[in-house]
BALO-609608 format. One line per 5 residues: number of its first residue (from 0); their letters; for each residue x, y, z of C-alpha. Coordinates in steps of 0.2 Angstrom, whole numbers, plus 5000, padded with zeros to 4 digits. Each point is the difference from the previous one (the first is absolute). Layout:
BEGIN
NUM) A) X:Y:Z  ...
//
This chain:
BEGIN
0) MSEFS) 5000:5000:5000  5006:5017:4996  5005:5012:5014  4988:5013:4993  4990:5005:4985
5) KIYLA) 4994:5017:5006  5011:5015:5004  4991:5016:5007  5006:5017:4996  5001:5010:5016
10) WRKGS) 5001:5019:5002  5002:5013:5014  5001:5019:4999  5016:5000:5010  5011:4992:5013
15) GSRRH) 4989:4997:5016  4984:5001:4990  4988:4986:4999  5003:4987:4986  4986:4998:4987
20) IVGLL) 4997:4985:4988  4997:5009:4983  5003:4986:4987  5002:4982:4995  5012:4990:4989
25) ERDTD) 4995:4982:4996  5008:4986:4991  4989:4986:4993  5004:4982:4997  5006:5005:4982
30) NNITF) 5013:5012:5008  4990:5015:4993  5001:5016:5011  4987:5013:5002  4999:5016:5011
35) RYLPE) 4985:5010:5005  4996:5013:5013  4989:4997:5015  4985:5011:5004  5010:5009:5015
40) AKTLK) 5012:5007:4987  4986:5012:4994  4995:5005:5017  5019:5004:5005  5002:5010:4984
45) STEGF) 4987:5013:5006  5004:4999:5019  5019:4997:5002  5006:5005:4983  5004:4983:4994
50) IPYVE) 5010:5000:4983  4998:4984:4989  5015:4991:4995  5008:5010:4985  4997:4986:4987
55) FQNLD) 4983:4996:5006  4989:5016:5001  4983:4993:4997  4992:4994:5016  4986:4990:4991
60) KVYDI) 5011:4990:4988  5006:4982:5002  5018:5000:4993  5007:4985:4992  5014:5006:4989
65) NVLSI) 5018:5003:5006  4994:5000:5018  5015:4990:5007  5013:5008:4989  4994:5017:5007
70) FAHRL) 5000:4995:5018  5017:4991:4998  5009:5016:4999  4998:5000:5019  5010:4984:5002
75) IKTDR) 5018:4997:5005  5011:5000:4984  5009:4983:5000  5016:5007:4993  5003:5011:5015
80) PDAQR) 5015:4995:5010  4989:4999:5016  4986:4991:4991  5003:4983:5008  5001:5007:5018
85) ILDFW) 4983:5009:4997  4992:4984:4993  5007:4990:5014  4993:5013:5013  4982:4997:4993
90) EVSAE) 5003:4982:4999  4996:4999:4982  5001:4982:4993  5014:4998:4988  4989:4991:4987
95) KVDDK) 4988:5015:5000  5012:5014:4997  4993:5003:4983  4982:5000:5005  4996:5018:5001
100) FYLLG) 4983:4998:5007  5007:4989:5014  5014:5013:5003  4988:5014:5001  4990:4991:5014
105) KTQGL) 5015:4994:5010  5009:5017:5000  4984:5011:5001  5007:5011:4986  5006:5013:5012
110) TATDN) 5008:5016:4993  5005:5017:5008  4991:5010:4987  4982:4996:5004  4988:4993:5013
115) FEFLA) 4995:4985:4991  5002:4982:5006  4996:4983:4993  4993:4988:5012  4998:4982:4996
120) EYQDG) 4985:4990:5007  5009:4984:5006  4992:4983:5000  5001:4989:5016  5012:4985:4998
125) DDLSF) 5013:4990:5009  5014:5009:4992  4993:5018:5002  5014:5013:5002  5001:5018:4996
130) LTDLS) 5006:5017:5006  4990:5015:5004  5004:5016:5011  4988:5005:5014  4989:5015:4998
135) GLSHY) 4996:5013:5014  5017:5000:5008  5000:5019:5001  4985:4999:5012  5009:4990:5013
140) QIPKD) 5018:5008:4999  5009:4984:5004  5018:5004:5007  5015:4995:4991  5006:4982:5003
145) FVKNG) 4984:4995:5009  4999:4985:4988  5014:4992:4990  5002:4989:4985  4994:4983:5003
150) DSLQY) 4988:5004:5014  4983:4991:5000  4985:5011:5000  4982:4997:5005  4984:5005:4991
155) ALEKD) 4981:5001:5004  4985:5003:4988  4990:5015:5004  4983:4996:4992  4992:5015:5009
160) NVYDP) 5013:5012:4993  4989:5015:4994  5012:5004:4986  5003:4983:4993  4992:4984:5006
165) EAVLV) 5014:4990:4992  5013:5009:5011  5014:4990:5008  5009:5007:5015  5018:4996:5002
170) SFNGT) 5009:5001:5017  5016:4995:5009  4998:4993:5017  4985:5010:5004  5005:5016:4991
175) KLGYI) 4991:5005:4985  5011:5003:4985  4988:5003:4985  4989:4991:4988  5001:4988:4985
180) KKVHC) 4997:5009:4984  4984:5000:4991  4998:4985:4989  5014:4991:5008  4990:4999:5015
185) RIFKN) 4987:4989:4992  5010:4984:5001  4997:5001:5019  4982:4996:4998  5003:4982:4993
190) ADNLN) 5017:4996:5007  5003:4994:5018  5016:5002:5010  5010:5011:4988  5018:5004:5004
195) LTVKA) 5005:5019:5000  5019:5003:5001  5009:5017:4999  5010:5000:4984  5007:5018:4999
200) LEQNG) 4999:5017:5009  5001:5018:4994  5003:5011:5016  5009:5015:5007  4993:5007:5016
205) VIRKI) 4984:4989:4998  4996:4985:4989  4994:5007:4983  4997:4984:4991  4999:4981:5005
210) FIKIS) 5001:4987:4986  4993:4984:5006  4999:4982:4993  4983:4991:5001  5001:4981:4998
215) T) 4991:4984:5004
//
């Protein structure tokens, strides 16, 4: 079974703002890729100034031509001298390095030039394993070195969360750290006893970002 066949496009107005799911990429059994915006994109355009992806301006159209080649510009260039180090960090399978849809979902297509992210909807399985970074860290102001690489984290589903009934809170020995990102949190509904481990940190006076590995 494939790890995922859907990748959701997330957007937020800026750092610290709420993350919204605005689009969907899908791959069918014939390996065809489509992209379309979700209804919230129209609302955000008028309320928060959402600007559509440059090559996909029509919020009502289903795109099926050159979709992956356009989004692939966000991926790591494999001829970079540090490419293997980055691929290893995201734990990209060697046999799937040339699969751009897979790479986009595994690495989230993050860039420093916009506020888009690509969040794969992972399927439950015995070999489930992927990386994500926690959201909401800025609200908790976690001191530097409070957690370290390799630490095991705990989680709890917050079904009564007024902002997101799929919310999954992550903590360390009773101290709240943040939340699993939208879409990535869906795996917690159907999978039991998932393991959460700190993979990497970005920090100065406080922890700015925590990358975690989620696995069965």
